[in-house]
N, C-alpha and C positions, 0 to 999 in steps of 0.2 A: 494540458501542455502548450500551451499558447505560444510556448517560446519553440521561433523556428526552427533551431540549430539544435535542439531537443528533439523533437519531433522527426527532423530527417536522417539526426543519429539511430533513433531506434527504425523508421521505416527504413533505410539504406542496409541496417545492419541485423535486419529481423533474424534471419537465419542463423548467421554465426553468434548471435546474445542467445537464441532459445536455444540453442546445442550444445551450448556452452559446458564446462565441467563446473558445475553448481552444488556446493553439499546443499541440500533443503535443510533448512533452519528447523531440525527435528526439533528439537528441547524448547522450541520458543511456538512452535503448531500446537506440540500437545498439552502447552501449558494455557494455549489459548482455547484449546478445544474442549481440555478438560473443566474447564469454565461454562461448557453449554451441556445444553439435554444432549441426550442423542437422539442423531435425525434433525438439527437444528439449520435453521436458514442463513448461510453464510454469503457476504457479498464481497466476493475479494475484487479490491479497485487494484488496477495497475496489475495483470496477474502474469505479465512479460511471455514467458512461454509454456506456462499452464501447469509448473511440477508442482507448486503449494496448494494448488485446485484439483491435482489429482491425487494428491496425497489424500487432501480433506475428504473428497470423494471415494477416496479406499476403506476409509474409518465410517462412512452409513451416513457423513452430510449433506445435506441441501443444500449445493454450491452454487451460487451464479457467480461464472467469472468476468470480470471486464476487461478492457482497455483501450486507451487510445489510440495505439497504432493499427490500423486497418491490417499490416503484414504480420505484426507481433500475433494478433487473434488468431489470425490463419495459422500461423505456428502451433498456439497452444491446442484449437481446435485438433489439428490431426496429431496433438500429442492425447488428450483428452478422450476424444471421438466425441464431442457436445459443442454446439454454440457458444462462440466466445461472443457478447457484445462490445460492439463499437462502440466508446463511450468516452468522454471526458468529464472529467471529474464536477467541473460546473453544469454539466448536466444532469447531477444526479437531483432526480425527483421525488424519488420513492419516499411513502409514507410510513412508518412503524411496519416496515414490509420483513425488515431482518432481524435476526435474534444476534447476527456477531457480525462484524466490518472486518478483513483482513488487509491491511494496505501496508504490506513488508516492501520498503524502498521505493517507494513509488511519491508520496504524496510531498516527498522531499523535493519533487519537480515544479511545487507550486509555488505561481512566485506570491512573496510575502502580504501584498495586499488585497491580494485573494483567498487566504491560507484560513482567514475566521469563517469567510464564506463558506467553505468548500467542508470546512467542520461541521457548522450549522447546518450544510444540509446532508451531512453523513449520521448528525443526533438525532435529524428528523427521520433519516432511512431506518433506525433501530427501533425496535421495541423497547418498552419502559424497560428499564435493567441489562439492556442489550451490552455488547460489549465491544469494544474497539480496539484492534492491536493495531499501530504502527510505528513505522519506522524512518529516522533521520541522519543523516551526516552532522554531525555536531559542527556549531562553527559560530561566528560573530558578526558576519555581514553576508550576505546573497551576494552570488559567484557562478562562475563557470568551471568545467572542469577542462581537460586536455584534450575532449572530443569535444569541445565546446556545449556539452548538456549545461543547462540550467540548475542550480540547486539553491534554495534559500537558506542554508546553513545557519538552522536555528540554535540559540544555547538555552542547556536544559529550561533555566528562569525563563525565557521568554517564550518560550513555547509552553511551560507550564503555567503561566500570567495568561497566554490566550486559549489555554484550555478551561482555564477554572471560571476566565470570563465568559465563556460560552456554555457556561451549567453544566461540564461534567463534571460525575461524581467520581469517589475511590481513584482518583488518578495516581497515576505511578510514570515516573520516568526515571529508567535506568540507563546506565550509561555502559561500554563495554566498546574493547579494541578489537578490529575487525580490518577486514579489505573491500574492495568492491571490484569493479568488472576493470576498474585502470589499474588494477593492481596495485594500488599507494595504501598505504598503513592510515587505518579510516579509525576513527574516534564516533561511535553508533549511539543515537538516541533511541532508546524502545521504550514505546508510551502504551501504557494500559488504562483506559477508561469506561467508564458504564453512561450510560443516559439514565 
């Protein structure tokens, strides 16, 4: 998250954001986990308050939670009782280390100009056959929300083309209506892809 206003929002509002009333995306989590072997190694990118990592850990998976905000990472550590690595997406350097990567509402903050590089890093970090889950707020052009947070706002076609060019297999981009922290109606893109 190189956008200062985005980082500042999460750092300055970590406790409120991490402890907000948030529905666990249980259906998406269960669909993702069902595609992995029991105890599989999962990297969570942008774990926020740690709720999703806590759920995956409770299901017996080997989860490595990460977040770009030191303050949010501390909130997640308090929730799940284990270390949360402070890491920007651009600093992911693992190779064939994970069976699955969970990036729920996190990669949507990556600048469009660096998104292909971040997807390449994620691709490298997965083992052959590994699964990626990511979600984005749909749109046609990058911009900022009312809190000053940067979003890449891709269209389904733009995102599909980017991932296809990156060598991903079994790509699916589903669309659904929902909301977000800002309380605004949101069109979401849910990406599933395989290395």
